[in-house]
N, C-alpha and C positions, 0 to 999 in steps of 0.2 A: 683390318674386318674387311670381307669379300661380300659383295653383294654379287645375288643369284639373279635369274628372269625373273624366277617365279615371286617376288618379292614387288608387287601388286604397283607400290609408291616409286620404284625405277624401275616398270619395266619399260622395256624399249622395244617400240612395232617393230619385223622384221620390212625393211622395204620391199617393194614388187619384185618377185624373182630371186630372192634370196634365199640360197638354200645354205647359210657358210653356220646357222647353229645349229644344223644338223651333228655336225663333226664335236660337240657339244654333249652331245645328245647318250644319255647311260644304254639307251639303247643299241650303238654302236660296235659292233666287235672290235676288237683289240686282240694284239698277240695276246695281253698281259689279262682281259677281259671277255672274257667268247662267252659271245649271247647266240642263242640262234635264233633266228628272224619268224620263224613259224612258234613262237608263244606270242607274237602280236597275233598272229590270224588263227585265233581256236577258232572249232566251231560253236555253236550255244551250249552245250552242254559238255564242255570241257572246263569244270571249273576250277582245277589246278592250274593250266594254264592262263586261265581270266588272270586267278591271284597272282601268277608269276609275274606278269607284263603287270599288273597294275602296282606291285607294291616296287618292278623297278623304275617305274614312270615317278611313283611318288620320291625316289629319290634322286628323280632329274633336276637339272636346272631351267635346264628350258621343255619341263612343261606346258605350263600357258604359250610360248609359241608353237610350240606341235599340236595344242588344242586349234590356236587361231589358226593355223596354215589348214588343217584339216576341214576346220569352217568355212575357210576363206577359199578354198579349190571344191569345194562340195566333197571333200572325199570320206567315203560312207563305208569305206572296209577298213576293217582290223581294230585293236586297241590305238589310236592315238590320244596322245596328253593326259591319261588317263581314264580317258570316259570307253566303253565299252560302241560298239554300232548303235545300238537299242540305248544306248543312255548321251549320244548323243545328237541321236536323231532329233528332237524339242529344238534342239539350241540351230540347228539347221534350217529349223522352220524359220526363227525368228534372228537369222544373222542378218535379212534385209530390212531390217527396225533397228539396229543395234543401231545406239549413239554412245558411241564415248569421246567424249570431250578431248581425250588425250591422244584419240587418235586425227580427230579436225585440230588441237593445236600444233600437231606433229606437221602436218601437209601446211598448214598457214606456215609453221616454221621452214617447210623446202623439202623436208621428209616425203619421199615417193611408199606412204604404207596403200596397201589394201582397204579402202574404205565402202561401206555400207551404200546405198541408196539414201539413207538419212543422213549419214558422217557429210555424201557428199552435195546434199539440200545445207545443213550447218557450215561447212566450206566455201559453200558459197554466199550465208548468208553472211558470216565472221568477216572476208575477203570485203564484203560489199559496207559492211558495218567502221571497220578499220580503212577503208579508200584503196583496198589497194587495187591496182588497173587491172584494166580486165585483162589486155595481154599478161601478166603474170598469174592471174586466173587460169588464164586457156592453158600454161604453162604447170602452173599446180593441178591442173588436172588431166592434162595429155589431153586437152577440146580443141579445136581452133576458135579464133580473137574473135568470129561469125558466132559462134554458140555461149562465149563468155558472156559477150553483148548482151544476145540473146534475155542469159541468165540472169544476169543482169538489171534489164528491163523488169522482165517477171516478179525480180527481187523488190524494184521500187514501186511497184504496181500494188504487190501483196503488203506492202510495208503504207502505202497510201493508202489504200481500202479499206487498212486493221484499225490505220489513224479514223480515217472516216467512221467509221463505224462504230469506235472509241467516242469517237466527241457526238454520234444521233445518239448513242445512250447515257451518256454524262446529262442527268439533268440537271434545267438551269437552277438558279438561289431560288427564284421564288418561288419555286416549283417544291425543294425540297423537303418543306416541312407542311406538304402540304397543301397552302394556302397562299391565293391573289394577296400580292404586295401592288399596296394603292399607293399614292403621291400622297397624301398623309403619315404614311409611314417613314418615309424619307429623314424629313427633320427639316430644320433649317440651317444654314450655316450661322456662326453668329456673328 
């Protein structure tokens, strides 16, 4: 049984600058399958072209990768990943807030995938939690070691402040029931 990249459980994120997936795209014209690239750039009222392009995208084994590439590069023209420009617009607006933990995990494992701002923060937090060195974090995120040190300092501070805030919100045991406990409430050791 072959697996395609459309299967979310087996989706491998493309690496930065990787365009090799395009050779597997159904929209690539070959000597056995002539595809007019113009159908992927229809005018809004060209419903037949839109339907034809979407039908081809529906058969494509790299449809999700194509959509990811369009969103990550802010490509706003034509039909990409089976979606029109108008259909992708809300996704473009949300891409900075995307938090896909499989991308975070792939990055921690050393793959060079495109990350949103939220995913970059999650990589820093996960790397800190797992004791990844500042040098390794710098390499993973393509930043300087000084920047990685700064990110770890900010993470340490945020975690410390979170812990302090949680401790301040946790009521003392005597205050849980709303009563104040006195000396006589504790009994004596026999």
